[in-house]
BARO-726015 format. One record per residue (C-alpha): residue in one letter; y, x, z. Coordinates in steps of 0.1 Angstrom, whole numbers, padded with zeros to 4 digits, always signed. Layout:
<recs>
aYXZ ...
</recs>
This chain:
<recs>
m+0001+0002-0001 n+0039+0011-0006 s+0053+0019+0027 f+0094+0011+0030 r+0114+0023+0056 f+0141-0006+0056 a+0173-0013+0075 v+0169-0049+0083 i+0204-0067+0082 v+0194-0101+0099 s+0220-0127+0083 i+0226-0156+0096 l+0234-0180+0068 g+0211-0210+0070 s+0178-0193+0071 k+0183-0165+0048 l+0173-0130+0054 t+0191-0101+0036 f+0176-0063+0034 a+0197-0033+0031 c+0173-0005+0013 e+0182+0030+0030 p+0192+0052+0002 t+0179+0083-0015 v+0188+0115-0032 t+0154+0113-0050 t+0153+0102-0091 v+0133+0089-0117 s+0124+0085-0149 g+0095+0081-0175 t+0077+0046-0187 i+0064+0036-0154 a+0090+0051-0132 p+0106+0025-0106 q+0139+0007-0113 h+0147+0003-0078 f+0132+0023-0047 c+0146+0029-0012 s+0141+0060+0012 g+0101+0067+0018 d+0091+0044-0012 l+0057+0051-0026 i+0073+0056-0059 f+0043+0070-0080 e+0001+0063-0071 e-0028+0072-0092 t-0064+0069-0073 f-0078+0073-0107 d-0105+0042-0108 s-0100+0045-0141 l-0083+0075-0162 n-0048+0057-0173 l-0036+0072-0203 s-0003+0051-0202 k+0004+0079-0168 w-0018+0108-0182 r-0010+0125-0212 h-0037+0150-0226 e-0024+0179-0244 v-0044+0189-0269 t-0039+0226-0280 l-0055+0263-0281 a-0025+0280-0269 g-0041+0293-0234 g-0018+0284-0211 g+0009+0310-0215 n-0017+0335-0205 w-0036+0339-0234 e-0065+0317-0208 f-0100+0312-0228 q-0101+0273-0228 w-0089+0249-0258 y-0074+0215-0238 v-0091+0187-0259 t-0091+0148-0250 d-0131+0148-0253 d-0140+0127-0222 i-0169+0147-0219 n-0138+0176-0202 s-0120+0142-0185 y-0131+0113-0169 t-0133+0095-0140 q-0162+0088-0117 e-0166+0071-0082 g-0125+0071-0080 n-0117+0110-0089 l-0105+0127-0116 h-0135+0153-0129 i-0116+0178-0157 v-0146+0203-0169 p-0153+0231-0189 t-0180+0230-0211 f-0188+0256-0243 t-0174+0252-0273 s-0205+0265-0292 a-0225+0234-0277 i-0208+0212-0302 f-0200+0234-0330 g-0222+0261-0328 h-0220+0302-0317 k-0207+0313-0353 f-0181+0289-0353 l-0164+0309-0328 y-0168+0341-0352 s-0156+0320-0381 a-0139+0290-0384 h-0106+0277-0392 v-0095+0253-0366 v-0061+0232-0379 i-0051+0211-0350 p-0032+0180-0368 p+0009+0186-0360 d+0009+0146-0346 e-0024+0159-0323 c-0016+0192-0315 t+0008+0194-0284 i+0020+0231-0281 d+0024+0253-0309 w+0033+0291-0299 h+0005+0315-0292 y-0018+0300-0321 g-0018+0268-0302 c-0017+0243-0337 e-0040+0266-0362 r-0064+0298-0353 q-0089+0318-0377 g-0117+0328-0356 t-0129+0369-0361 r-0152+0395-0346 q-0117+0405-0327 n-0105+0370-0316 i-0125+0341-0314 i-0120+0307-0308 n-0117+0296-0277 p-0151+0296-0262 i-0147+0270-0234 r-0133+0231-0237 s-0115+0219-0206 a-0087+0192-0199 r-0051+0190-0188 v-0032+0162-0184 d+0007+0158-0172 t+0028+0130-0167 m+0053+0143-0192 n+0060+0105-0203 s+0054+0081-0178 f+0069+0097-0147 s+0096+0127-0138 f+0111+0131-0105 k+0138+0153-0083 y+0135+0156-0054 g+0107+0142-0026 s+0070+0145-0016 v+0039+0153-0036 e+0007+0152-0024 i-0026+0154-0040 r-0062+0152-0028 a-0089+0176-0044 k-0120+0195-0044 m-0118+0227-0067 p-0143+0239-0093 e-0164+0272-0078 g-0178+0293-0103 d-0163+0328-0116 w-0134+0329-0135 l-0125+0292-0133 w-0087+0285-0124 p-0078+0254-0115 a-0043+0240-0111 l-0018+0210-0095 w+0017+0217-0107 m+0051+0208-0120 m+0073+0218-0148 p+0107+0206-0157 t+0108+0178-0182 e+0139+0187-0197 s+0150+0229-0195 v+0179+0225-0185 y+0188+0259-0180 g+0168+0276-0208 d+0130+0286-0215 w+0105+0297-0187 p+0112+0303-0164 v+0150+0296-0166 s+0144+0267-0154 g+0119+0271-0135 e+0081+0263-0127 i+0066+0250-0093 d+0026+0255-0080 i+0017+0234-0060 m-0018+0246-0057 e-0041+0272-0074 m-0071+0287-0072 r-0099+0310-0089 g-0133+0298-0080 n-0149+0328-0079 k-0172+0327-0044 a-0171+0367-0043 l-0138+0382-0060 y-0117+0406-0033 a-0086+0424-0034 d-0077+0450-0010 g-0109+0440+0014 g-0091+0406+0013 h-0110+0373-0006 v-0095+0365-0037 g-0117+0342-0046 n-0126+0300-0038 q-0116+0310+0000 q-0080+0314-0008 c-0054+0291-0024 s-0019+0292-0030 s+0013+0282-0034 t+0039+0296-0055 v+0076+0290-0071 h+0086+0309-0105 f+0120+0318-0110 g+0144+0342-0132 p+0176+0341-0152 s+0154+0352-0187 d+0118+0356-0202 r+0131+0395-0205 v+0140+0401-0162 k+0108+0398-0138 n+0102+0365-0128 e+0103+0369-0095 w+0075+0349-0081 p+0059+0374-0055 l+0094+0361-0034 a+0081+0326-0032 h+0044+0326-0029 f+0020+0318-0005 a-0017+0323+0001 r-0036+0308+0024 n-0070+0318+0034 q-0100+0300+0054 n-0139+0312+0060 q-0151+0283+0036 p-0150+0279+0004 f-0117+0253-0011 s-0148+0245-0034 d-0171+0230-0004 n-0148+0197+0004 f-0116+0177-0007 h-0087+0192+0008 t-0050+0174+0010 y-0021+0197-0008 k+0016+0188-0003 l+0052+0195-0013 t+0080+0190+0002 w+0110+0193-0022 t+0149+0189-0009 p+0182+0199-0022 e+0176+0225+0005 g+0146+0238-0005 l+0108+0236-0009 a+0078+0234+0013 f+0043+0236+0007 s+0012+0226+0032 v-0024+0222+0032 d-0047+0197+0050 d-0005+0190+0066 i-0008+0230+0075 v+0029+0247+0062 t+0018+0277+0043 g+0052+0282+0033 k+0086+0272+0028 i+0121+0283+0003 n+0155+0279+0011 p+0175+0297-0009 e+0212+0296+0011 n+0228+0313-0017 g+0213+0301-0045 f+0178+0315-0059 w+0204+0338-0079 y+0209+0358-0053 y+0174+0349-0035 g+0160+0366-0062 g+0181+0399-0064 f+0196+0393-0103 e+0226+0406-0093 s+0221+0440-0109 s+0200+0427-0137 g+0233+0429-0161 l+0226+0391-0174 q+0248+0363-0167 n+0239+0335-0138 p+0224+0303-0159 w+0223+0285-0124 q+0269+0295-0119 n+0275+0260-0122 a+0248+0242-0109 t+0240+0232-0069 l+0223+0261-0052 l+0187+0251-0051 a+0194+0253-0091 p+0167+0254-0111 f+0150+0235-0090 d+0180+0207-0095 q+0163+0188-0120 e+0136+0166-0127 f+0099+0174-0129 h+0065+0163-0142 i+0031+0166-0124 i+0002+0187-0139 l-0037+0189-0134 n-0056+0211-0154 l-0087+0236-0153 a-0081+0269-0171 i-0104+0298-0178 g-0101+0335-0177 g-0067+0348-0190 t-0051+0380-0195 n-0025+0377-0157 f-0044+0354-0134 f-0074+0375-0134 a-0062+0412-0123 d-0089+0439-0134 s-0084+0459-0101 f-0102+0424-0085 v-0138+0432-0073 n-0163+0402-0082 v-0194+0402-0066 p-0222+0409-0084 f-0212+0410-0120 p-0180+0430-0127 k-0152+0413-0141 p-0161+0414-0176 w-0132+0419-0199 l-0102+0440-0195 n-0066+0420-0195 t-0057+0449-0218 s-0086+0444-0241 p-0083+0437-0279 r-0106+0413-0277 p-0108+0397-0240 r-0124+0359-0250 a-0147+0381-0269 d-0159+0402-0238 f-0155+0371-0216 w-0180+0351-0238 e-0203+0378-0249 n-0209+0387-0211 r-0220+0346-0201 r-0252+0353-0188 f-0234+0370-0161 w-0210+0341-0152 d-0227+0312-0165 p-0247+0307-0131 t-0224+0303-0112 w-0209+0278-0129 d-0241+0254-0123 r-0236+0235-0153 d-0266+0219-0158 s-0275+0206-0123 s-0243+0196-0104 d-0206+0187-0106 q-0198+0222-0089 s-0176+0236-0116 h-0154+0206-0123 l-0118+0201-0108 q-0119+0164-0087 v-0090+0153-0079 d-0092+0119-0058 y-0053+0115-0057 v-0020+0118-0066 r+0006+0099-0049 v+0042+0106-0050 w+0074+0094-0021 a+0110+0093-0023 l+0127+0111+0003 
</recs>
């Protein structure tokens, strides 16, 4: 049920009661965005009794999500479906549909009216021995057309996948890149995780016993994105893939806060703005947020994204130690997708694809409240 907080004014005008709405700084847009709402109202809810395509848009692309990831995002109901009130996003083999030779020789063209991301050869690719067609099919859904908002609380209850080199993400992007291309207009990662059961960096677990939240921002794609200043990781002894957990963002005009199961993992309050928070004064560039609020670029409407990526040349560092089998590709390799695919005998068993849903990203609900 919607939760409403009203300031109630009782007016003795016959038997009539007048209800006054407590105002909110939250704004919304999109085809299903509410026209009228009050502070504290539930303004978006998805419980996944079905996959409502009026709410959720599928990405269709080979682009690899900005990190040359190994998945091909599709609309196939094998890769995204609902079951018993949960959204399932499922990784499958491209070769299961088209055959093994397809990866090395096919010329794939996604029609312009279907392809959603054209950069990084997202709409057209030629498979070769060096650059094979994306060997994994998966799904990414978003609310870009249906619901965007500025300021509020987002809560997502989800169960993470287990399997080497799986990369689930619950996140947000600006619906209009008001300040410029990424990362100038920002990115909010509510939760990311690596699905590996035994992945280590500097002696610490960075696989499925760790989840993280991150804010990406920078004045230009030519200047370092200072995400490490706004990155918060939480570790626990039990894998996040064992059970459902709640991941939450509280976003106000003063800052952003992240929590997992109601335990705060990190807060960002850039009192002088993100230009100074990121230390960009010596960059030699003009401050793209100088005429905006102190929270810019996070003072514009963002939309919600749910996806399951695989591999790529960024998120899984070459220095990570994976047990028992090392990472099968280098981020600097001239053929990372092929190296990954040709060593599938090492990672495929960790997905347990044939007997369980452990490699699935499962989402129980998504809820957004106005401030």
